[in-house]
N, C-alpha and C positions, 0 to 999 in steps of 0.2 A: 673357510674356503670351499664353495659347493664343489663336487667331482662333476667333471663333463665327460660325455659320452666320446669315446673315441672314434675318429672320422672313419667310416668304411667305405671304401671306393665303390663306385658302381661297376660291376663286372657284366661285360658281354655274353657270359655263358653262366650256367649254372654246373657245377662240379658235379657229375654223376659218376658212379663207377661201372654200373650195369653188369651183365652176365660176361664172366671173363672164361673162354674155353680153355681147355688143358694147353692147347696148342699157343695160345697168345700169352698165357701165364708162363709156359715154358720160354717164350721168346723175352718176355720181361725180364725174366730172370737171367737169362742167359747172353742176350745178345745188347741189351741196354749199354753195358759197358763199352762194346765197339763201336755201336752207331748212334747213342745217346749223348746229349751235351748238357750239363748241368747249366740250372739258372745260377748266375752270378750278377754282381754290378758293375763288372769290368767288360769292355770292348772286346768281342772274341776274334784272334787271328784266324781267318778262313784260309790263309797260305798254310798256316800250320795244320788246320783242322783237315784240309783235303788234300794236302801236300801237293797243291798247284793254285795257279792263279786264274782258274778257269771262273766264267762270267757264274754269279750265285742269283738262284731263283728261289722265291720263299713262298710256301703255300701256307696260309693261316687258316687253322680249321678243316685238316685234311679228312676227316672223318675215319673211313676205314682204310683210305690211303690209294685207293684206286687211281684217282688223277696223277696223284705224285709219282707212283710207281711207273704209272704208262710214260708220263714226260720223261722221267729218268732212264727209261728204257730207250726211248726214241733219241735222248739227246746225250749220250756218254761222255761228249766232252765239254759238258756242263755240268757245274754243281747245282743239288738241291736240299733245301732246309724246309722240313715240315715242322710247323707249331700247332698243337693240340693238347687238350688237357683230357681227352676221352680215353680213359685206362684202356679198354677193348680195342679202340683203334690204334692206340699206339703199338699194342702187342701184335695186331695183325700186320701193320706196317713193318715193324722189326722182323718177323717171320717172312715175309715176303723180299724183303731186302736179303736177308741171309740166305733165303733159298735161291734166289737170281743171282746172288753175288754181285749185288750192284755197290760199286766203290764209291759213287757219287750221291750217296743219299745220308743225311743225318737228321736228327729229331730233337725238339726240346720240348718237354711235357710242362709248360708252365703258360701262363697268362701272356697272351702275344703282346698286349700292350706295353708290360714290361721288360720283355725280353727285347722289343724293338727300342724302347727308350735307352736300355743300358747297355745291350749285348751287341746290337749291330751297328756298325760305325756308318756316319753319314756318307752319302754319294759312292755306296758300295753295291746296292742291289740292282741287278739287271732287270728283273720282274716280280711283280707279286701277284699271285692268284688267290683270289676270296670267293669259293664258290660254296652257294647255299648257307651263309652263315645264319645263325639263329635270328628270324624275323621279328622276334617278340611282338607278335601282333595285337595284342592287348594295347590300347591307347596309353595306359599307365606304365607299360613296361617298354615304350619307345626309347624312352631315355637309355636303356640297356643294349641298343642296338650298336654292333661295333663300328659302323660307319656313319660317322659323325665328324663334325668340324674340326674338333680337336684331334681326332686320330687320322684325318686326311691329312693335316699339318705334320704329323710325325712321319706318314708314309712319303711325303713330299722330301723331306730331310733325309731320308735314308735313301731313296732311290736315285739312281744316276741320270744325268739328262739324256732324254731320249728313251729312257727305260719305261716299261709298260706297266699298267695295272689291270688285270683281267678279272672281272666280276659276272657273278651269275646269280640269280635269285628265282624262285619260284613264288614270290609274293609281291604282287604288283605295287602296292603302297611301299613297301621298301625299295623296291625298283625305283620308283619316283624320288624318293629319299636320296639314294644312292645318286642319280643324276643332278639332282639339285645341288647336293653338297660338293660333289667333284666339279660341277660346272661353276661353282662359285669361287673356287680356288683357284687364282691366276697362274699356279705352277703347272697347271695341266691342261691339255686341250683333248676334246673329245674326237675319237677316231671314226666315229659313227659319220656317214655319208650324209644322214639327215639330222646330226647333231644331236640324236638321242640315244636310241638303242642300236646294237649291232645284228648280224646275222650270228647264227649259233658258232662260238668260239670253237675253232677247227680242231685242235689239239686236245680239247675238253672232252674226255670219254663220258660215255652214256651210263652213269652208275645206275645201281640197284634203286637209290632214291628218287632218281630223276624218271626211270622207268614207270615206277608206282605213280607217280606225280603226272605223267602223260595217260597212265590209265584211268586215273580220276578226273582228266580233264583239266588239269592245271597247266597254266602258260608258264615259260620261263623267258626272263629277260636278262640279256647279256650285254655287257658294257665294256668297252676298252678306252683307257685314257693314257696319253702318253706326257711325261714330264718334258716340259719345254727346255 
């Protein structure tokens, strides 16, 4: 019998370590046990994790954590879970969470697709934030984009009725794809008054990444969808 190659799943990210500062390294070594959640194949009990039943908001691909920290500070009565695989970003988030003594933030450093499928109970999430996920701008890489038909179906299962999904990208082709994929899913309705893009999401902080884009003349497209 001839050997067959093992199937390799398409990832929406490239795992990169990057340069880690001493501050980030210290946070990873010392604060991850307190604020980090291990990836498993079992659904999480968020009442146990946060010691309350507050609304759960998830940011997928939080970068260096600016938006997640800002949202958690402004909404101490709600809980926030950040999912990302970028080690320096995880370290930076942990450091900020510890310094600000935020009790309502946790993080999982693993593939968001797998985390949602296995660890997030259905109809549990109040909102998802997906800001500036990798656009994979080359045509041959479009299949690696996070926002696709199958992933949107997963989001629809995990979010509560009337829960919201907030998205932003500085890549117009990816914005068009997001709009098309979400519009095709009957579980969601577009909250844009023109049924396409929204004004800049008010609570989304202006990150260093976005400021750089503005200086280079890049546009930014925001979308908001609500679960029916």
